[in-house]
Z-matrix of the N, CA and C atoms (Angstrom, degrees):
N
C 1 1.448
C 2 1.536 1 111.12
N 3 1.330 2 116.73 1 -48.22
C 4 1.459 3 119.91 2 -178.18
C 5 1.528 4 111.24 3 -66.50
N 6 1.321 5 116.79 4 -38.75
C 7 1.466 6 119.77 5 179.70
C 8 1.520 7 110.38 6 -63.26
N 9 1.321 8 116.85 7 -42.41
C 10 1.468 9 120.93 8 -179.64
C 11 1.524 10 110.88 9 -61.84
N 12 1.335 11 117.39 10 -45.35
C 13 1.473 12 121.38 11 179.54
C 14 1.522 13 110.72 12 -64.06
N 15 1.325 14 117.06 13 -45.05
C 16 1.468 15 120.75 14 179.45
C 17 1.521 16 110.38 15 -61.26
N 18 1.317 17 116.36 16 -42.74
C 19 1.468 18 121.39 17 -179.73
C 20 1.522 19 110.77 18 -62.65
N 21 1.330 20 117.21 19 -45.04
C 22 1.469 21 121.46 20 179.38
C 23 1.524 22 110.90 21 -60.82
N 24 1.314 23 116.31 22 -46.13
C 25 1.459 24 121.46 23 -178.00
C 26 1.529 25 111.08 24 -63.43
N 27 1.321 26 116.08 25 -47.59
C 28 1.463 27 119.73 26 -177.88
C 29 1.520 28 112.50 27 -68.81
N 30 1.321 29 117.55 28 -36.02
C 31 1.470 30 120.14 29 178.97
C 32 1.522 31 110.76 30 -61.23
N 33 1.323 32 117.14 31 -34.23
C 34 1.459 33 120.19 32 177.21
C 35 1.525 34 111.03 33 -66.03
N 36 1.318 35 116.68 34 -21.70
C 37 1.462 36 122.26 35 176.99
C 38 1.526 37 112.31 36 -87.91
N 39 1.333 38 116.97 37 -7.27
C 40 1.455 39 120.79 38 -176.17
C 41 1.520 40 112.67 39 85.48
N 42 1.334 41 116.25 40 20.05
C 43 1.458 42 122.56 41 -179.34
C 44 1.526 43 108.28 42 -117.12
N 45 1.324 44 115.42 43 134.27
C 46 1.465 45 120.36 44 178.62
C 47 1.530 46 109.61 45 -109.23
N 48 1.318 47 115.67 46 148.70
C 49 1.459 48 120.34 47 173.19
C 50 1.521 49 108.25 48 -81.79
N 51 1.317 50 115.74 49 125.10
C 52 1.470 51 122.98 50 -179.15
C 53 1.526 52 112.02 51 56.79
N 54 1.334 53 115.37 52 32.93
C 55 1.456 54 120.98 53 178.78
C 56 1.517 55 112.05 54 -80.33
N 57 1.318 56 115.41 55 179.84
C 58 1.465 57 120.82 56 -175.84
C 59 1.524 58 114.07 57 -96.88
N 60 1.325 59 117.88 58 -9.93
C 61 1.461 60 120.05 59 178.62
C 62 1.531 61 109.78 60 -76.75
N 63 1.326 62 117.32 61 148.40
C 64 1.463 63 119.30 62 -177.39
C 65 1.533 64 113.59 63 -64.40
N 66 1.328 65 118.19 64 -18.44
C 67 1.466 66 120.71 65 177.80
C 68 1.533 67 112.23 66 -93.79
N 69 1.304 68 117.70 67 -4.43
C 70 1.459 69 120.71 68 178.81
C 71 1.526 70 110.87 69 -71.72
N 72 1.301 71 115.06 70 148.88
C 73 1.462 72 121.82 71 -178.80
C 74 1.524 73 110.17 72 -80.57
N 75 1.321 74 114.89 73 131.00
C 76 1.465 75 121.96 74 174.37
C 77 1.528 76 106.81 75 -104.49
N 78 1.309 77 116.06 76 115.19
C 79 1.463 78 121.85 77 -175.27
C 80 1.529 79 109.88 78 -86.79
N 81 1.347 80 115.64 79 129.57
C 82 1.465 81 122.34 80 177.61
C 83 1.527 82 111.63 81 -108.97
N 84 1.329 83 116.25 82 -18.68
C 85 1.471 84 121.40 83 -179.25
C 86 1.527 85 106.95 84 -144.96
N 87 1.313 86 116.47 85 116.03
C 88 1.469 87 120.71 86 -174.44
C 89 1.522 88 114.05 87 -66.94
N 90 1.320 89 118.46 88 -9.38
C 91 1.470 90 119.16 89 176.24
C 92 1.526 91 111.44 90 -68.00
N 93 1.350 92 117.37 91 -12.37
C 94 1.466 93 120.40 92 177.29
C 95 1.521 94 111.31 93 -62.80
N 96 1.319 95 117.69 94 -28.74
C 97 1.466 96 120.16 95 179.25
C 98 1.523 97 110.40 96 -62.14
N 99 1.314 98 115.98 97 -48.43
C 100 1.467 99 121.15 98 179.07
C 101 1.530 100 109.89 99 -63.99
N 102 1.317 101 116.62 100 -46.39
C 103 1.463 102 120.82 101 -179.02
C 104 1.524 103 111.67 102 -58.77
N 105 1.332 104 116.28 103 -44.70
C 106 1.460 105 120.71 104 -178.91
C 107 1.511 106 112.82 105 -66.72
N 108 1.331 107 116.83 106 -41.49
C 109 1.465 108 120.40 107 -179.05
C 110 1.527 109 110.89 108 -71.08
N 111 1.319 110 117.34 109 -44.16
C 112 1.468 111 120.07 110 -175.91
C 113 1.528 112 113.51 111 -78.11
N 114 1.331 113 116.96 112 -34.74
C 115 1.463 114 119.86 113 -172.68
C 116 1.526 115 113.83 114 -116.81
N 117 1.327 116 116.70 115 5.42
C 118 1.458 117 121.05 116 174.63
C 119 1.518 118 113.56 117 61.75
N 120 1.315 119 115.41 118 -141.76
C 121 1.461 120 120.19 119 -174.54
C 122 1.533 121 112.49 120 -63.48
N 123 1.332 122 117.29 121 -29.77
C 124 1.470 123 119.14 122 177.51
C 125 1.527 124 111.49 123 -67.81
N 126 1.326 125 116.75 124 -41.29
C 127 1.457 126 120.73 125 176.80
C 128 1.511 127 111.41 126 -65.38
N 129 1.319 128 114.78 127 -38.20
C 130 1.459 129 121.82 128 178.72
C 131 1.532 130 110.19 129 -65.09
N 132 1.316 131 116.84 130 -47.14
C 133 1.468 132 121.91 131 179.80
C 134 1.528 133 111.26 132 -65.07
N 135 1.325 134 116.44 133 -43.98
C 136 1.454 135 120.98 134 178.36
C 137 1.530 136 110.48 135 -61.09
N 138 1.322 137 115.97 136 -39.30
C 139 1.463 138 120.41 137 177.46
C 140 1.517 139 112.16 138 -61.76
N 141 1.323 140 116.80 139 -38.60
C 142 1.462 141 120.07 140 177.65
C 143 1.529 142 109.69 141 -64.54
N 144 1.317 143 116.15 142 -47.52
C 145 1.467 144 121.02 143 -179.41
C 146 1.524 145 110.84 144 -58.27
N 147 1.323 146 116.48 145 -37.23
C 148 1.466 147 121.69 146 -177.93
C 149 1.526 148 113.47 147 -89.63
N 150 1.348 149 117.49 148 9.67
C 151 1.451 150 121.76 149 173.45
C 152 1.521 151 115.54 150 75.91
N 153 1.332 152 116.46 151 20.82
C 154 1.465 153 119.70 152 -179.77
C 155 1.526 154 112.26 153 -77.73
N 156 1.327 155 117.00 154 -19.64
C 157 1.460 156 121.99 155 178.30
C 158 1.516 157 108.36 156 -157.43
N 159 1.326 158 115.03 157 163.93
C 160 1.458 159 121.00 158 170.68
C 161 1.526 160 108.64 159 -156.18
N 162 1.315 161 115.50 160 176.57
C 163 1.467 162 122.50 161 176.96
C 164 1.519 163 107.26 162 -148.64
N 165 1.312 164 115.54 163 139.61
C 166 1.461 165 120.52 164 -179.38
C 167 1.525 166 110.63 165 -60.20
N 168 1.332 167 116.85 166 -46.02
C 169 1.473 168 121.69 167 177.05
C 170 1.531 169 107.89 168 -108.06
N 171 1.316 170 114.67 169 77.60
C 172 1.465 171 120.76 170 -176.67
C 173 1.525 172 111.62 171 -60.03
N 174 1.317 173 117.54 172 -37.04
C 175 1.461 174 120.62 173 -179.85
C 176 1.523 175 111.73 174 -62.11
N 177 1.329 176 117.63 175 -42.65
C 178 1.465 177 121.51 176 179.83
C 179 1.530 178 109.58 177 -69.73
N 180 1.322 179 116.26 178 -39.32
C 181 1.469 180 120.67 179 177.36
C 182 1.528 181 110.19 180 -57.53
N 183 1.328 182 117.20 181 -50.13
C 184 1.460 183 120.71 182 179.73
C 185 1.526 184 111.78 183 -64.29
N 186 1.326 185 116.78 184 -39.42
C 187 1.470 186 120.19 185 179.27
C 188 1.519 187 110.68 186 -60.07
N 189 1.325 188 117.06 187 -45.51
C 190 1.463 189 121.07 188 178.75
C 191 1.526 190 110.86 189 -63.79
N 192 1.317 191 116.59 190 -44.19
C 193 1.459 192 122.15 191 -179.13
C 194 1.534 193 110.88 192 -63.39
N 195 1.328 194 116.70 193 -46.97
C 196 1.466 195 120.56 194 -179.21
C 197 1.525 196 112.14 195 -68.26
N 198 1.321 197 117.30 196 -35.15
C 199 1.465 198 120.50 197 176.45
C 200 1.526 199 109.86 198 -61.58
N 201 1.316 200 116.68 199 -44.47
C 202 1.466 201 120.68 200 179.36
C 203 1.529 202 111.01 201 -63.06
N 204 1.319 203 117.13 202 -44.09
C 205 1.474 204 120.58 203 178.60
C 206 1.519 205 110.52 204 -60.75
N 207 1.326 206 116.77 205 -43.90
C 208 1.474 207 121.32 206 -179.49
C 209 1.525 208 110.87 207 -62.96
N 210 1.318 209 117.10 208 -45.66
C 211 1.471 210 120.54 209 179.18
C 212 1.522 211 110.47 210 -62.83
N 213 1.322 212 117.27 211 -42.69
C 214 1.468 213 121.42 212 179.75
C 215 1.520 214 110.77 213 -63.07
N 216 1.326 215 116.76 214 -43.01
C 217 1.461 216 120.59 215 179.62
C 218 1.526 217 110.76 216 -65.42
N 219 1.329 218 117.42 217 -42.61
C 220 1.465 219 120.61 218 178.07
C 221 1.523 220 111.34 219 -62.25
N 222 1.323 221 116.99 220 -40.80
C 223 1.469 222 120.38 221 177.46
C 224 1.527 223 110.83 222 -62.51
N 225 1.311 224 117.29 223 -41.39
C 226 1.461 225 121.61 224 178.61
C 227 1.533 226 110.84 225 -63.40
N 228 1.317 227 116.41 226 -44.86
C 229 1.471 228 120.51 227 179.38
C 230 1.523 229 110.00 228 -61.67
N 231 1.326 230 117.82 229 -42.02
C 232 1.464 231 120.99 230 178.34
C 233 1.520 232 111.53 231 -62.60
N 234 1.312 233 117.84 232 -39.99
C 235 1.470 234 121.37 233 178.31
C 236 1.520 235 110.08 234 -63.51
N 237 1.319 236 117.52 235 -43.55
C 238 1.466 237 121.25 236 179.29
C 239 1.516 238 110.73 237 -64.71
N 240 1.313 239 117.12 238 -43.38
C 241 1.468 240 120.67 239 179.70
C 242 1.526 241 110.65 240 -64.40
N 243 1.321 242 117.47 241 -41.91
C 244 1.467 243 120.71 242 177.42
C 245 1.525 244 111.19 243 -62.53
N 246 1.306 245 116.72 244 -38.41
C 247 1.478 246 120.88 245 -179.97
C 248 1.513 247 111.28 246 -67.01
N 249 1.316 248 117.30 247 -31.13
C 250 1.469 249 120.74 248 178.95
C 251 1.525 250 111.91 249 -73.84
N 252 1.322 251 117.06 250 -26.08
C 253 1.477 252 120.83 251 -176.56
C 254 1.470 253 111.53 252 -86.82
């Protein structure tokens, strides 16, 4: 269940789990799926620090991930603003 949710979320960012692109996440410990789903970006970051995953082009991976978060947050804010009007 956690792997499926993590995969869906990351794919929307243009990042694949164990994919072939240099920005794709290579999983070393499958508990990262649970950590990422339950604790969000903090679980994801903690997992990186603890060696649960890595990416060859970490900068591009983060850029894609942060871009997706920013777009999602902006869409949410627009929905709330539209609902108020």
